[in-house]
Backbone atoms as SQL, in Angstrom:
CREATE TABLE atoms (id INTEGER PRIMARY KEY, chain TEXT, resi INTEGER, resn TEXT, atom TEXT, x REAL, y REAL, z REAL);
INSERT INTO atoms VALUES
  (1, 'A', 1, 'LYS', 'N', -18.125, -6.449, -3.539),
  (2, 'A', 1, 'LYS', 'CA', -16.499, -6.042, -3.136),
  (3, 'A', 1, 'LYS', 'C', -16.219, -5.558, -4.877),
  (4, 'A', 2, 'GLN', 'N', -17.138, -5.687, -5.735),
  (5, 'A', 2, 'GLN', 'CA', -16.922, -4.811, -7.300),
  (6, 'A', 2, 'GLN', 'C', -16.116, -3.405, -6.356),
  (7, 'A', 3, 'ILE', 'N', -18.020, -2.965, -6.309),
  (8, 'A', 3, 'ILE', 'CA', -18.125, -1.413, -5.900),
  (9, 'A', 3, 'ILE', 'C', -17.087, -0.492, -4.863),
  (10, 'A', 4, 'GLY', 'N', -17.013, -1.495, -3.490),
  (11, 'A', 4, 'GLY', 'CA', -15.652, -2.199, -2.342),
  (12, 'A', 4, 'GLY', 'C', -14.360, -1.456, -3.285),
  (13, 'A', 5, 'ASP', 'N', -14.227, -2.420, -4.280),
  (14, 'A', 5, 'ASP', 'CA', -12.395, -1.899, -4.743),
  (15, 'A', 5, 'ASP', 'C', -12.242, -1.098, -5.217),
  (16, 'A', 6, 'GLN', 'N', -13.358, -0.216, -5.758),
  (17, 'A', 6, 'GLN', 'CA', -13.284, 1.366, -6.537),
  (18, 'A', 6, 'GLN', 'C', -13.504, 1.770, -5.946),
  (19, 'A', 7, 'ALA', 'N', -14.121, 2.231, -4.562),
  (20, 'A', 7, 'ALA', 'CA', -13.984, 3.495, -3.465),
  (21, 'A', 7, 'ALA', 'C', -12.444, 2.700, -3.085),
  (22, 'A', 8, 'GLU', 'N', -11.913, 1.750, -2.713),
  (23, 'A', 8, 'GLU', 'CA', -10.453, 2.433, -2.175),
  (24, 'A', 8, 'GLU', 'C', -9.301, 2.333, -3.387),
  (25, 'A', 9, 'ASN', 'N', -10.376, 1.870, -4.732),
  (26, 'A', 9, 'ASN', 'CA', -8.726, 2.697, -6.118),
  (27, 'A', 9, 'ASN', 'C', -9.428, 4.338, -5.592),
  (28, 'A', 10, 'LYS', 'N', -9.954, 4.705, -4.852),
  (29, 'A', 10, 'LYS', 'CA', -10.984, 5.970, -5.166),
  (30, 'A', 10, 'LYS', 'C', -9.369, 6.880, -4.112),
  (31, 'A', 11, 'VAL', 'N', -9.807, 6.336, -2.623),
  (32, 'A', 11, 'VAL', 'CA', -8.614, 6.652, -1.946),
  (33, 'A', 11, 'VAL', 'C', -7.116, 6.642, -2.050),
  (34, 'A', 12, 'TYR', 'N', -6.577, 5.207, -2.069),
  (35, 'A', 12, 'TYR', 'CA', -5.394, 5.036, -2.834),
  (36, 'A', 12, 'TYR', 'C', -5.308, 6.147, -3.391),
  (37, 'A', 13, 'GLU', 'N', -5.801, 6.498, -4.657),
  (38, 'A', 13, 'GLU', 'CA', -5.245, 7.594, -5.959),
  (39, 'A', 13, 'GLU', 'C', -5.168, 8.895, -4.724),
  (40, 'A', 14, 'HIS', 'N', -6.170, 9.238, -4.021),
  (41, 'A', 14, 'HIS', 'CA', -6.199, 10.355, -2.923),
  (42, 'A', 14, 'HIS', 'C', -4.778, 10.856, -2.540),
  (43, 'A', 15, 'LEU', 'N', -4.145, 9.283, -1.741),
  (44, 'A', 15, 'LEU', 'CA', -3.458, 8.927, -1.445),
  (45, 'A', 15, 'LEU', 'C', -2.278, 9.559, -1.724),
  (46, 'A', 16, 'ILE', 'N', -1.869, 8.759, -3.225),
  (47, 'A', 16, 'ILE', 'CA', 0.076, 9.154, -3.444),
  (48, 'A', 16, 'ILE', 'C', -0.324, 11.115, -3.936),
  (49, 'A', 17, 'SER', 'N', -1.348, 11.041, -4.295),
  (50, 'A', 17, 'SER', 'CA', -1.410, 12.192, -5.085),
  (51, 'A', 17, 'SER', 'C', -1.554, 13.559, -3.615),
  (52, 'A', 18, 'THR', 'N', -1.374, 12.749, -2.272),
  (53, 'A', 18, 'THR', 'CA', -0.982, 14.225, -1.629),
  (54, 'A', 18, 'THR', 'C', 0.086, 13.213, -0.492),
  (55, 'A', 19, 'GLY', 'N', 1.357, 13.199, -1.510),
  (56, 'A', 19, 'GLY', 'CA', 2.751, 12.792, -0.982),
  (57, 'A', 19, 'GLY', 'C', 2.340, 10.708, 0.598),
  (58, 'A', 20, 'HIS', 'N', 1.370, 10.436, -0.138),
  (59, 'A', 20, 'HIS', 'CA', 2.179, 9.462, 0.819),
  (60, 'A', 20, 'HIS', 'C', 1.924, 8.120, -0.112),
  (61, 'A', 21, 'LYS', 'N', 3.352, 7.491, 0.504),
  (62, 'A', 21, 'LYS', 'CA', 3.340, 6.561, -0.039),
  (63, 'A', 21, 'LYS', 'C', 2.859, 4.627, -0.132),
  (64, 'A', 22, 'ILE', 'N', 2.051, 4.007, -0.449),
  (65, 'A', 22, 'ILE', 'CA', 1.866, 2.341, -0.459),
  (66, 'A', 22, 'ILE', 'C', 2.362, 1.424, -0.313),
  (67, 'A', 23, 'VAL', 'N', 2.494, 1.557, 0.992),
  (68, 'A', 23, 'VAL', 'CA', 3.020, 0.195, 1.620),
  (69, 'A', 23, 'VAL', 'C', 1.936, -1.004, 1.650),
  (70, 'A', 24, 'ALA', 'N', 1.021, -1.512, 1.595),
  (71, 'A', 24, 'ALA', 'CA', -0.342, -2.225, 1.270),
  (72, 'A', 24, 'ALA', 'C', -1.195, -2.250, 1.481),
  (73, 'A', 25, 'ARG', 'N', -1.928, -3.144, 0.819),
  (74, 'A', 25, 'ARG', 'CA', -3.300, -2.958, 0.342),
  (75, 'A', 25, 'ARG', 'C', -4.230, -4.388, 0.351),
  (76, 'A', 26, 'ASN', 'N', -5.151, -4.638, 1.065),
  (77, 'A', 26, 'ASN', 'CA', -5.567, -5.106, 1.660),
  (78, 'A', 26, 'ASN', 'C', -5.161, -6.091, 2.400),
  (79, 'A', 27, 'TRP', 'N', -4.275, -5.594, 3.128),
  (80, 'A', 27, 'TRP', 'CA', -2.982, -6.928, 4.177),
  (81, 'A', 27, 'TRP', 'C', -4.458, -7.675, 4.727),
  (82, 'A', 28, 'ARG', 'N', -3.538, -8.987, 4.949),
  (83, 'A', 28, 'ARG', 'CA', -5.186, -9.849, 5.998),
  (84, 'A', 28, 'ARG', 'C', -4.017, -10.454, 6.427),
  (85, 'A', 29, 'THR', 'N', -4.717, -11.077, 8.002),
  (86, 'A', 29, 'THR', 'CA', -4.123, -12.161, 8.406),
  (87, 'A', 29, 'THR', 'C', -5.417, -13.535, 8.476),
  (88, 'A', 30, 'LYS', 'N', -5.851, -13.937, 9.485),
  (89, 'A', 30, 'LYS', 'CA', -6.453, -15.258, 9.741),
  (90, 'A', 30, 'LYS', 'C', -8.292, -14.207, 10.474),
  (91, 'A', 31, 'TYR', 'N', -7.007, -13.106, 11.057),
  (92, 'A', 31, 'TYR', 'CA', -8.168, -12.628, 12.386),
  (93, 'A', 31, 'TYR', 'C', -8.489, -11.547, 11.701),
  (94, 'A', 32, 'CYS', 'N', -7.865, -10.291, 11.066),
  (95, 'A', 32, 'CYS', 'CA', -8.536, -9.408, 10.357),
  (96, 'A', 32, 'CYS', 'C', -7.737, -8.606, 8.924),
  (97, 'A', 33, 'GLU', 'N', -8.040, -7.773, 8.990),
  (98, 'A', 33, 'GLU', 'CA', -7.864, -7.068, 7.502),
  (99, 'A', 33, 'GLU', 'C', -7.564, -5.570, 7.304),
  (100, 'A', 34, 'ILE', 'N', -6.542, -4.797, 6.758),
  (101, 'A', 34, 'ILE', 'CA', -6.620, -3.559, 6.541),
  (102, 'A', 34, 'ILE', 'C', -6.712, -3.386, 4.955),
  (103, 'A', 35, 'ASP', 'N', -7.419, -2.271, 4.431),
  (104, 'A', 35, 'ASP', 'CA', -7.652, -1.473, 3.290),
  (105, 'A', 35, 'ASP', 'C', -6.456, -0.880, 2.692),
  (106, 'A', 36, 'ILE', 'N', -6.050, -0.151, 3.405),
  (107, 'A', 36, 'ILE', 'CA', -4.270, 0.521, 3.071),
  (108, 'A', 36, 'ILE', 'C', -3.697, 1.063, 3.874),
  (109, 'A', 37, 'VAL', 'N', -2.813, 0.465, 3.683),
  (110, 'A', 37, 'VAL', 'CA', -1.758, 1.352, 4.838),
  (111, 'A', 37, 'VAL', 'C', -0.534, 1.459, 3.927),
  (112, 'A', 38, 'SER', 'N', -0.070, 2.845, 4.387),
  (113, 'A', 38, 'SER', 'CA', 0.536, 3.804, 3.654),
  (114, 'A', 38, 'SER', 'C', 1.504, 4.569, 4.526),
  (115, 'A', 39, 'GLN', 'N', 2.344, 5.314, 3.915),
  (116, 'A', 39, 'GLN', 'CA', 3.152, 5.909, 4.896),
  (117, 'A', 39, 'GLN', 'C', 3.073, 7.864, 4.226),
  (118, 'A', 40, 'PHE', 'N', 3.699, 8.837, 5.647),
  (119, 'A', 40, 'PHE', 'CA', 3.752, 10.216, 4.787),
  (120, 'A', 40, 'PHE', 'C', 4.569, 10.630, 6.279),
  (121, 'A', 41, 'GLY', 'N', 5.933, 10.906, 5.923),
  (122, 'A', 41, 'GLY', 'CA', 6.424, 11.080, 7.084),
  (123, 'A', 41, 'GLY', 'C', 7.343, 10.130, 7.939),
  (124, 'A', 42, 'ASP', 'N', 6.985, 10.341, 8.596),
  (125, 'A', 42, 'ASP', 'CA', 7.575, 9.699, 9.628),
  (126, 'A', 42, 'ASP', 'C', 5.994, 8.869, 10.141),
  (127, 'A', 43, 'ASN', 'N', 5.157, 8.561, 9.902),
  (128, 'A', 43, 'ASN', 'CA', 3.940, 8.342, 10.391),
  (129, 'A', 43, 'ASN', 'C', 3.080, 6.900, 9.158),
  (130, 'A', 44, 'LEU', 'N', 3.375, 5.307, 9.914),
  (131, 'A', 44, 'LEU', 'CA', 2.460, 4.934, 9.038),
  (132, 'A', 44, 'LEU', 'C', 0.809, 5.137, 9.355),
  (133, 'A', 45, 'TYR', 'N', -0.422, 5.004, 8.129),
  (134, 'A', 45, 'TYR', 'CA', -1.527, 5.260, 8.245),
  (135, 'A', 45, 'TYR', 'C', -1.556, 4.092, 7.013),
  (136, 'A', 46, 'PHE', 'N', -2.998, 3.641, 8.220),
  (137, 'A', 46, 'PHE', 'CA', -4.229, 2.459, 8.954),
  (138, 'A', 46, 'PHE', 'C', -5.469, 3.602, 7.714),
  (139, 'A', 47, 'THR', 'N', -5.427, 3.086, 7.065),
  (140, 'A', 47, 'THR', 'CA', -6.997, 3.297, 6.577),
  (141, 'A', 47, 'THR', 'C', -7.789, 2.406, 6.013),
  (142, 'A', 48, 'GLU', 'N', -8.868, 2.658, 6.757),
  (143, 'A', 48, 'GLU', 'CA', -10.242, 2.193, 6.541),
  (144, 'A', 48, 'GLU', 'C', -11.338, 2.658, 5.427),
  (145, 'A', 49, 'VAL', 'N', -11.479, 1.916, 4.423),
  (146, 'A', 49, 'VAL', 'CA', -12.543, 2.096, 3.257),
  (147, 'A', 49, 'VAL', 'C', -13.704, 1.739, 3.218),
  (148, 'A', 50, 'LYS', 'N', -14.646, 3.183, 3.755),
  (149, 'A', 50, 'LYS', 'CA', -16.223, 2.972, 3.669),
  (150, 'A', 50, 'LYS', 'C', -17.376, 3.331, 2.994),
  (151, 'A', 51, 'TYR', 'N', -18.003, 3.002, 1.671),
  (152, 'A', 51, 'TYR', 'CA', -18.632, 3.347, 0.609),
  (153, 'A', 51, 'TYR', 'C', -19.970, 3.849, 0.923),
  (154, 'A', 52, 'ARG', 'N', -20.463, 4.202, 0.565),
  (155, 'A', 52, 'ARG', 'CA', -21.944, 3.949, 0.613),
  (156, 'A', 52, 'ARG', 'C', -22.537, 5.323, -0.630),
  (157, 'A', 53, 'ARG', 'N', -23.667, 4.295, -1.182),
  (158, 'A', 53, 'ARG', 'CA', -24.371, 4.872, -2.605),
  (159, 'A', 53, 'ARG', 'C', -24.935, 6.252, -2.435),
  (160, 'A', 54, 'SER', 'N', -25.681, 6.182, -1.180),
  (161, 'A', 54, 'SER', 'CA', -25.740, 7.961, -1.056),
  (162, 'A', 54, 'SER', 'C', -25.795, 7.611, 0.640),
  (163, 'A', 55, 'VAL', 'N', -25.256, 9.492, 0.853),
  (164, 'A', 55, 'VAL', 'CA', -25.405, 9.832, 1.980),
  (165, 'A', 55, 'VAL', 'C', -27.006, 10.723, 3.011),
  (166, 'A', 56, 'ASP', 'N', -27.866, 9.549, 2.271),
  (167, 'A', 56, 'ASP', 'CA', -28.949, 10.459, 2.206),
  (168, 'A', 56, 'ASP', 'C', -29.083, 9.706, 4.091),
  (169, 'A', 57, 'HIS', 'N', -28.761, 9.010, 4.371),
  (170, 'A', 57, 'HIS', 'CA', -29.423, 8.192, 5.709),
  (171, 'A', 57, 'HIS', 'C', -27.426, 7.781, 6.562),
  (172, 'A', 58, 'GLY', 'N', -26.151, 9.002, 5.959),
  (173, 'A', 58, 'GLY', 'CA', -25.749, 8.512, 7.038),
  (174, 'A', 58, 'GLY', 'C', -24.430, 8.654, 6.338),
  (175, 'A', 59, 'ASP', 'N', -23.442, 8.730, 6.532),
  (176, 'A', 59, 'ASP', 'CA', -21.874, 7.855, 4.735),
  (177, 'A', 59, 'ASP', 'C', -21.014, 7.105, 6.117),
  (178, 'A', 60, 'GLY', 'N', -20.451, 6.668, 5.018),
  (179, 'A', 60, 'GLY', 'CA', -19.539, 5.913, 5.900),
  (180, 'A', 60, 'GLY', 'C', -18.610, 5.941, 6.960),
  (181, 'A', 61, 'LEU', 'N', -18.567, 6.928, 7.552),
  (182, 'A', 61, 'LEU', 'CA', -18.483, 6.930, 8.919),
  (183, 'A', 61, 'LEU', 'C', -18.942, 6.917, 10.033),
  (184, 'A', 62, 'ASP', 'N', -20.713, 7.420, 9.219),
  (185, 'A', 62, 'ASP', 'CA', -21.172, 5.933, 10.314),
  (186, 'A', 62, 'ASP', 'C', -20.972, 4.150, 10.654),
  (187, 'A', 63, 'ALA', 'N', -20.699, 3.904, 10.386),
  (188, 'A', 63, 'ALA', 'CA', -20.104, 2.874, 9.892),
  (189, 'A', 63, 'ALA', 'C', -19.168, 2.504, 11.408),
  (190, 'A', 64, 'ILE', 'N', -18.587, 3.091, 11.490),
  (191, 'A', 64, 'ILE', 'CA', -17.004, 3.026, 12.410),
  (192, 'A', 64, 'ILE', 'C', -18.060, 3.017, 13.793),
  (193, 'A', 65, 'THR', 'N', -18.696, 2.041, 14.497),
  (194, 'A', 65, 'THR', 'CA', -18.915, 1.838, 15.554),
  (195, 'A', 65, 'THR', 'C', -18.033, 1.454, 16.685),
  (196, 'A', 66, 'PRO', 'N', -17.549, 1.028, 17.926),
  (197, 'A', 66, 'PRO', 'CA', -16.519, 1.706, 18.819),
  (198, 'A', 66, 'PRO', 'C', -15.599, 0.410, 18.827),
  (199, 'A', 67, 'LYS', 'N', -16.695, -0.915, 17.945),
  (200, 'A', 67, 'LYS', 'CA', -16.170, -2.178, 18.046),
  (201, 'A', 67, 'LYS', 'C', -15.840, -2.087, 16.857),
  (202, 'A', 68, 'LYS', 'N', -15.783, -1.585, 16.136),
  (203, 'A', 68, 'LYS', 'CA', -15.200, -1.963, 14.539),
  (204, 'A', 68, 'LYS', 'C', -13.682, -1.002, 14.700),
  (205, 'A', 69, 'SER', 'N', -14.038, 0.607, 15.258),
  (206, 'A', 69, 'SER', 'CA', -12.210, 1.299, 15.534),
  (207, 'A', 69, 'SER', 'C', -11.474, -0.125, 16.463),
  (208, 'A', 70, 'LYS', 'N', -12.254, -0.626, 17.630),
  (209, 'A', 70, 'LYS', 'CA', -11.192, -1.626, 17.960),
  (210, 'A', 70, 'LYS', 'C', -10.681, -2.278, 17.132),
  (211, 'A', 71, 'GLN', 'N', -11.756, -3.004, 16.406),
  (212, 'A', 71, 'GLN', 'CA', -10.837, -3.785, 15.006),
  (213, 'A', 71, 'GLN', 'C', -10.004, -3.559, 14.719),
  (214, 'A', 72, 'ILE', 'N', -10.077, -2.416, 14.127),
  (215, 'A', 72, 'ILE', 'CA', -8.906, -1.250, 13.241),
  (216, 'A', 72, 'ILE', 'C', -7.735, -1.353, 13.167),
  (217, 'A', 73, 'ARG', 'N', -7.881, -0.684, 15.153),
  (218, 'A', 73, 'ARG', 'CA', -6.790, -0.994, 15.925),
  (219, 'A', 73, 'ARG', 'C', -5.855, -1.996, 16.410),
  (220, 'A', 74, 'PHE', 'N', -6.698, -2.742, 16.661),
  (221, 'A', 74, 'PHE', 'CA', -5.965, -4.320, 16.423),
  (222, 'A', 74, 'PHE', 'C', -5.860, -4.989, 14.893),
  (223, 'A', 75, 'ALA', 'N', -5.908, -4.295, 14.139),
  (224, 'A', 75, 'ALA', 'CA', -5.604, -4.885, 12.635),
  (225, 'A', 75, 'ALA', 'C', -4.034, -3.835, 12.709),
  (226, 'A', 76, 'ALA', 'N', -3.801, -2.867, 12.929),
  (227, 'A', 76, 'ALA', 'CA', -2.851, -2.073, 12.887),
  (228, 'A', 76, 'ALA', 'C', -1.715, -2.490, 13.430),
  (229, 'A', 77, 'ASP', 'N', -2.427, -3.037, 14.695),
  (230, 'A', 77, 'ASP', 'CA', -1.233, -3.039, 16.033),
  (231, 'A', 77, 'ASP', 'C', -1.053, -5.105, 15.297),
  (232, 'A', 78, 'MET', 'N', -1.085, -5.917, 14.454),
  (233, 'A', 78, 'MET', 'CA', -0.402, -6.893, 14.087),
  (234, 'A', 78, 'MET', 'C', 0.077, -6.314, 12.951),
  (235, 'A', 79, 'PHE', 'N', -0.188, -5.510, 12.382),
  (236, 'A', 79, 'PHE', 'CA', 0.365, -4.726, 10.755),
  (237, 'A', 79, 'PHE', 'C', 1.711, -4.889, 11.294),
  (238, 'A', 80, 'LEU', 'N', 1.803, -3.874, 12.434),
  (239, 'A', 80, 'LEU', 'CA', 3.603, -3.401, 12.901),
  (240, 'A', 80, 'LEU', 'C', 4.188, -4.771, 13.622),
  (241, 'A', 81, 'TYR', 'N', 3.559, -5.499, 13.985),
  (242, 'A', 81, 'TYR', 'CA', 3.668, -6.548, 15.339),
  (243, 'A', 81, 'TYR', 'C', 4.887, -7.450, 13.493),
  (244, 'A', 82, 'ALA', 'N', 4.042, -8.186, 12.850),
  (245, 'A', 82, 'ALA', 'CA', 4.193, -8.967, 11.518),
  (246, 'A', 82, 'ALA', 'C', 5.103, -8.499, 10.715),
  (247, 'A', 83, 'ASN', 'N', 5.126, -7.029, 10.779),
  (248, 'A', 83, 'ASN', 'CA', 6.405, -6.624, 10.291),
  (249, 'A', 83, 'ASN', 'C', 7.364, -6.197, 11.177),
  (250, 'A', 84, 'ASN', 'N', 8.076, -6.121, 12.711),
  (251, 'A', 84, 'ASN', 'CA', 8.702, -5.934, 13.139),
  (252, 'A', 84, 'ASN', 'C', 8.528, -4.413, 13.403),
  (253, 'A', 85, 'LEU', 'N', 7.760, -3.425, 13.552),
  (254, 'A', 85, 'LEU', 'CA', 7.676, -1.585, 12.968),
  (255, 'A', 85, 'LEU', 'C', 7.902, -0.943, 14.929),
  (256, 'A', 86, 'LYS', 'N', 8.254, -1.965, 15.348),
  (257, 'A', 86, 'LYS', 'CA', 7.644, -1.822, 16.755),
  (258, 'A', 86, 'LYS', 'C', 7.932, 0.260, 17.120),
  (259, 'A', 87, 'ASP', 'N', 8.428, 0.807, 16.418),
  (260, 'A', 87, 'ASP', 'CA', 8.685, 1.868, 16.682),
  (261, 'A', 87, 'ASP', 'C', 8.533, 2.643, 15.729),
  (262, 'A', 88, 'ALA', 'N', 6.863, 2.377, 14.958),
  (263, 'A', 88, 'ALA', 'CA', 6.140, 2.746, 14.267),
  (264, 'A', 88, 'ALA', 'C', 5.616, 3.869, 14.820),
  (265, 'A', 89, 'ASN', 'N', 4.996, 4.744, 14.600),
  (266, 'A', 89, 'ASN', 'CA', 3.713, 6.354, 14.728),
  (267, 'A', 89, 'ASN', 'C', 2.430, 5.727, 13.774),
  (268, 'A', 90, 'PRO', 'N', 2.059, 5.417, 14.476),
  (269, 'A', 90, 'PRO', 'CA', 0.773, 4.488, 13.817),
  (270, 'A', 90, 'PRO', 'C', -0.923, 5.773, 13.751),
  (271, 'A', 91, 'VAL', 'N', -1.034, 6.663, 12.406),
  (272, 'A', 91, 'VAL', 'CA', -2.355, 7.017, 12.368),
  (273, 'A', 91, 'VAL', 'C', -3.506, 5.893, 12.367),
  (274, 'A', 92, 'ILE', 'N', -5.143, 6.283, 12.620),
  (275, 'A', 92, 'ILE', 'CA', -5.688, 4.959, 12.392),
  (276, 'A', 92, 'ILE', 'C', -6.722, 6.061, 12.375),
  (277, 'A', 93, 'GLN', 'N', -7.518, 6.084, 10.493),
  (278, 'A', 93, 'GLN', 'CA', -7.941, 6.630, 10.012),
  (279, 'A', 93, 'GLN', 'C', -9.668, 6.452, 8.843),
  (280, 'A', 94, 'VAL', 'N', -9.942, 7.010, 8.707),
  (281, 'A', 94, 'VAL', 'CA', -11.203, 6.023, 8.249),
  (282, 'A', 94, 'VAL', 'C', -11.969, 6.884, 7.020),
  (283, 'A', 95, 'ALA', 'N', -11.503, 7.060, 5.582),
  (284, 'A', 95, 'ALA', 'CA', -12.330, 7.419, 4.505),
  (285, 'A', 95, 'ALA', 'C', -13.852, 6.936, 3.690),
  (286, 'A', 96, 'SER', 'N', -14.630, 7.510, 4.068),
  (287, 'A', 96, 'SER', 'CA', -15.895, 7.648, 4.002),
  (288, 'A', 96, 'SER', 'C', -15.921, 8.099, 2.505),
  (289, 'A', 97, 'VAL', 'N', -16.830, 7.167, 1.133),
  (290, 'A', 97, 'VAL', 'CA', -16.824, 7.327, 0.150),
  (291, 'A', 97, 'VAL', 'C', -17.967, 7.460, -0.346),
  (292, 'A', 98, 'SER', 'N', -18.779, 7.763, -1.393),
  (293, 'A', 98, 'SER', 'CA', -19.845, 7.657, -1.765),
  (294, 'A', 98, 'SER', 'C', -20.452, 8.450, -3.070),
  (295, 'A', 99, 'GLY', 'N', -21.586, 7.257, -3.956),
  (296, 'A', 99, 'GLY', 'CA', -22.087, 8.001, -5.198),
  (297, 'A', 99, 'GLY', 'C', -21.732, 7.032, -6.558),
  (298, 'A', 100, 'ASP', 'N', -22.106, 7.521, -6.907),
  (299, 'A', 100, 'ASP', 'CA', -21.886, 6.477, -8.353),
  (300, 'A', 100, 'ASP', 'C', -20.581, 7.660, -8.635),
  (301, 'A', 101, 'GLN', 'N', -19.534, 8.239, -8.592),
  (302, 'A', 101, 'GLN', 'CA', -18.273, 9.157, -8.555),
  (303, 'A', 101, 'GLN', 'C', -17.557, 8.973, -8.432),
  (304, 'A', 102, 'PHE', 'N', -17.948, 8.147, -6.755),
  (305, 'A', 102, 'PHE', 'CA', -16.995, 7.500, -5.879),
  (306, 'A', 102, 'PHE', 'C', -16.218, 9.111, -5.338),
  (307, 'A', 103, 'THR', 'N', -17.131, 9.618, -4.757),
  (308, 'A', 103, 'THR', 'CA', -16.563, 10.898, -4.068),
  (309, 'A', 103, 'THR', 'C', -15.893, 10.877, -2.333),
  (310, 'A', 104, 'ILE', 'N', -15.315, 11.116, -2.445),
  (311, 'A', 104, 'ILE', 'CA', -14.793, 11.303, -0.859),
  (312, 'A', 104, 'ILE', 'C', -15.162, 12.367, -0.022),
  (313, 'A', 105, 'ASP', 'N', -16.149, 11.516, 0.831),
  (314, 'A', 105, 'ASP', 'CA', -16.585, 12.658, 0.944),
  (315, 'A', 105, 'ASP', 'C', -15.541, 13.168, 2.265),
  (316, 'A', 106, 'HIS', 'N', -14.875, 12.468, 2.992),
  (317, 'A', 106, 'HIS', 'CA', -13.841, 12.471, 4.385),
  (318, 'A', 106, 'HIS', 'C', -13.251, 11.330, 4.513),
  (319, 'A', 107, 'VAL', 'N', -12.263, 12.323, 5.221),
  (320, 'A', 107, 'VAL', 'CA', -10.701, 11.264, 5.753),
  (321, 'A', 107, 'VAL', 'C', -10.321, 11.949, 6.951),
  (322, 'A', 108, 'LEU', 'N', -10.727, 10.730, 7.441),
  (323, 'A', 108, 'LEU', 'CA', -10.917, 10.903, 9.119),
  (324, 'A', 108, 'LEU', 'C', -9.770, 10.188, 10.110),
  (325, 'A', 109, 'ASP', 'N', -9.994, 11.046, 10.732),
  (326, 'A', 109, 'ASP', 'CA', -8.523, 10.646, 11.663),
  (327, 'A', 109, 'ASP', 'C', -8.841, 10.091, 12.940),
  (328, 'A', 110, 'ILE', 'N', -9.093, 9.226, 13.450),
  (329, 'A', 110, 'ILE', 'CA', -9.408, 8.718, 14.633),
  (330, 'A', 110, 'ILE', 'C', -8.503, 7.863, 15.458),
  (331, 'A', 111, 'SER', 'N', -7.605, 8.381, 15.250),
  (332, 'A', 111, 'SER', 'CA', -6.319, 7.541, 16.013),
  (333, 'A', 111, 'SER', 'C', -6.618, 7.752, 17.831);
């Protein structure tokens, strides 16, 4: 949990430095969770953060299976519904973070 939090903090800082306004962190319901929700322009970004100690055997993006992608989309839809944001433009993305320095390897749009 602590390592995952550090990876999320790194992505949080990256999003802010690129002009995103953070809307929510670790938003949860009984059924789902979103690591970071941010706004940039007219879009709401739903970011899943995946950490790997080493990329020797694949990075965090490899953990995004079709099932996980569907879960992230469901969580984004739940967030939009719960916050009455039916007209929002959602963008689903995954941030891959690795190593002891928590290097951001990729931030990929999977919408």
